[in-house]
DOVEX-463743 format. One record per residue (C-alpha): residue number from 1; residue in one letter; z, x, y. Coordinates in nm, 4 decimals, m for minus. Example, Ala and Ser with C-alpha at 12.3 -4.5 7.8 and 13.67 -1.06 7.14 Angstrom:
<pts>
   num   residu         c3         c1         c2
     1        a     0.7800     1.2300    m0.4500
     2        s     0.7140     1.3670    m0.1060
</pts>
This chain:
<pts>
   num   residu         c3         c1         c2
     1        m    m1.4431    m0.4075    m0.3068
     2        v    m1.6616    m0.4008    m0.0004
     3        l    m1.6670    m0.1265     0.2627
     4        v    m1.6614    m0.3158     0.5877
     5        l    m1.6050    m0.0396     0.8417
     6        q    m1.6201     0.3346     0.8593
     7        t    m1.5775     0.4807     1.2046
     8        y    m1.5039     0.8294     1.3247
     9        t    m1.4772     1.0572     1.6229
    10        a    m1.5699     1.4245     1.6287
    11        s    m1.5634     1.6853     1.9030
    12        n    m1.6015     2.0634     1.8921
    13        s    m1.3759     2.0969     2.1959
    14        g    m1.1426     1.8166     2.0866
    15        i    m1.0167     1.4971     2.2408
    16        t    m0.6764     1.5282     2.4061
    17        l    m0.4266     1.2519     2.3318
    18        v    m0.0787     1.2005     2.4734
    19        t     0.2138     1.0347     2.2972
    20        d     0.1393     0.6788     2.1816
    21        e    m0.2257     0.6920     2.2894
    22        a    m0.4732     0.5283     2.0512
    23        v    m0.7625     0.7244     1.9010
    24        p    m1.0998     0.6121     2.0401
    25        f    m1.3488     0.5996     1.7522
    26        n    m1.6901     0.6916     1.8902
    27        i    m1.9284     0.6457     1.5977
    28        n    m1.9569     0.3506     1.3607
    29        a    m2.1165     0.4936     1.0465
    30        v    m2.0831     0.1612     0.8594
    31        n    m2.0056    m0.1648     1.0360
    32        t    m2.0885    m0.4857     0.8527
    33        r    m1.9622    m0.6917     1.1490
    34        c    m1.8496    m0.9459     0.8920
    35        k    m1.5011    m1.0432     1.0088
    36        v    m1.4162    m0.6797     1.0947
    37        t    m1.5324    m0.5780     1.4398
    38        h    m1.5206    m0.2549     1.6357
    39        a    m1.7085    m0.1453     1.9477
    40        a    m1.7961     0.2250     1.9325
    41        g    m1.5971     0.4292     2.1848
    42        t    m1.2946     0.2007     2.1757
    43        p    m0.9707     0.2277     1.9767
    44        t    m0.9187    m0.1326     1.8581
    45        i    m1.0474    m0.2749     1.5303
    46        e    m1.0136    m0.6506     1.4767
    47        i    m0.9965    m0.8169     1.1358
    48        s    m1.0398    m1.1939     1.1466
    49        q    m1.0676    m1.2797     0.7772
    50        k    m0.7689    m1.3264     0.5483
    51        g    m0.7302    m1.0921     0.2558
    52        y    m0.6137    m0.7528     0.1395
    53        y    m0.7617    m0.4444     0.3048
    54        q    m0.7293    m0.0796     0.2094
    55        i    m0.7086     0.1279     0.5251
    56        t    m0.7600     0.5035     0.4984
    57        f    m0.7232     0.7479     0.7877
    58        s    m0.7678     1.1244     0.8077
    59        s    m0.7744     1.3711     1.0950
    60        f    m0.7585     1.7375     1.1744
    61        g    m0.6506     1.8963     1.4999
    62        y    m0.3433     2.0519     1.6569
    63        n    m0.0447     1.9987     1.8821
    64        t    m0.1223     2.1394     2.2288
    65        g     0.2115     2.1226     2.4034
    66        a     0.5326     2.3192     2.3954
    67        v     0.8533     2.1198     2.4129
    68        v     0.9666     2.3382     2.7050
    69        a     0.7108     2.5042     2.9339
    70        g     0.6852     2.8772     2.8675
    71        t     0.8195     2.8527     2.5113
    72        d     0.6340     2.8639     2.1822
    73        y     0.4494     2.5583     2.0632
    74        s     0.6503     2.3366     1.8388
    75        g     0.6003     1.9852     1.7221
    76        t     0.3962     1.7630     1.5029
    77        y     0.0447     1.6312     1.4769
    78        t     0.1292     1.2707     1.3839
    79        f    m0.0620     0.9422     1.3638
    80        q     0.0472     0.5883     1.2791
    81        l    m0.1352     0.2621     1.2200
    82        n    m0.0367    m0.0175     1.4587
    83        n    m0.1151    m0.3876     1.4281
    84        k    m0.0938    m0.5742     1.7617
    85        a     0.1019    m0.2763     1.9031
    86        i     0.3605    m0.2936     1.6219
    87        p     0.3845     0.0146     1.3964
    88        v     0.2933    m0.0394     1.0305
    89        v     0.5871     0.1420     0.8714
    90        n     0.4157     0.2729     0.5573
    91        a     0.1021     0.3961     0.7357
    92        i     0.1841     0.7315     0.8956
    93        g     0.0666     1.0900     0.8522
    94        s     0.2218     1.4014     1.0013
    95        a     0.2075     1.7817     0.9848
    96        s     0.3764     2.0605     1.1802
    97        s     0.1488     2.2386     1.4265
    98        a     0.2712     2.5587     1.5858
    99        s    m0.0177     2.6536     1.8171
   100        a    m0.3714     2.5786     1.9306
   101        t    m0.4968     2.7962     1.6454
   102        n    m0.2800     2.6128     1.3904
   103        v    m0.5235     2.3358     1.2945
   104        v    m0.3633     2.0926     1.0481
   105        n    m0.4868     1.7992     0.8407
   106        v    m0.3105     1.4643     0.8220
   107        g    m0.3897     1.1346     0.6623
   108        f    m0.2619     0.8153     0.5069
   109        s    m0.3814     0.5217     0.3047
   110        t    m0.2225     0.1779     0.2915
   111        i    m0.2976    m0.1784     0.1882
   112        l    m0.2614    m0.4394     0.4604
   113        y    m0.2527    m0.8148     0.4006
   114        i    m0.4023    m1.0385     0.6689
   115        p    m0.2776    m1.3983     0.6299
   116        p    m0.5058    m1.6928     0.7081
   117        s    m0.5253    m1.8233     1.0636
   118        c    m0.5352    m2.1815     1.1851
   119        r    m0.5745    m2.3492     1.5250
   120        a    m0.2059    m2.3060     1.6072
   121        i    m0.1572    m1.9542     1.4645
   122        n    m0.3828    m1.6534     1.5152
   123        n    m0.3120    m1.4027     1.2394
   124        n    m0.6074    m1.1769     1.3200
   125        a    m0.5236    m0.8074     1.2953
   126        e    m0.5752    m0.5849     1.6003
   127        l    m0.5498    m0.2334     1.4596
   128        t    m0.5185     0.0983     1.6388
   129        i    m0.4332     0.4477     1.5196
   130        n    m0.1796     0.5917     1.7636
   131        y    m0.0941     0.9571     1.8157
   132        l     0.2821     1.0248     1.8123
   133        g     0.3092     1.3996     1.8824
   134        q     0.3839     1.5506     2.2260
   135        e     0.0172     1.6116     2.3126
   136        g    m0.2604     1.6711     2.0648
   137        n    m0.6177     1.7807     2.0409
   138        v    m0.8179     1.5783     1.7873
   139        l    m1.1166     1.7646     1.6500
   140        y    m1.2058     1.4973     1.3944
   141        a    m1.0664     1.1565     1.2966
   142        n    m1.2037     0.9167     1.0358
   143        l    m1.1036     0.5597     0.9554
   144        s    m1.2383     0.3417     0.6751
   145        i    m1.1522    m0.0165     0.5904
   146        v    m1.2349    m0.1706     0.2533
   147        k    m1.1743    m0.5372     0.1662
   148        i    m1.0184    m0.5405    m0.1796
   149        g    m0.9235    m0.9030    m0.2241
</pts>
């Protein structure tokens, strides 16, 4: 196993995300730039080498929006892995968040297979972590990718 990327974003005041917005990862703690590329401050991670990858995500924050203005907060703090804008079904984490003081933790781990590419077919992965709640405030988000085979 080889850790090829660990990237995260952290903010004391939080980063506000709306529904289906991708998390921008600001700091690359480990980036081997060996077939897995990510530019700090952007949301997209590209994997251009075939193989099996373990992808682990964790975050804490809270839902900031009420369903109806003037009512109590209600909703979820939810994230899902997408590959080329298509949700990866088994890579989702969610928790109920009732207010701005109700900070919750979510996470998931999955194994993703990237098939080989050729001149006619580009199978490179273009991964993002998308927020699915009404509106959220991300205090911390971490993503690591390990090539396992």
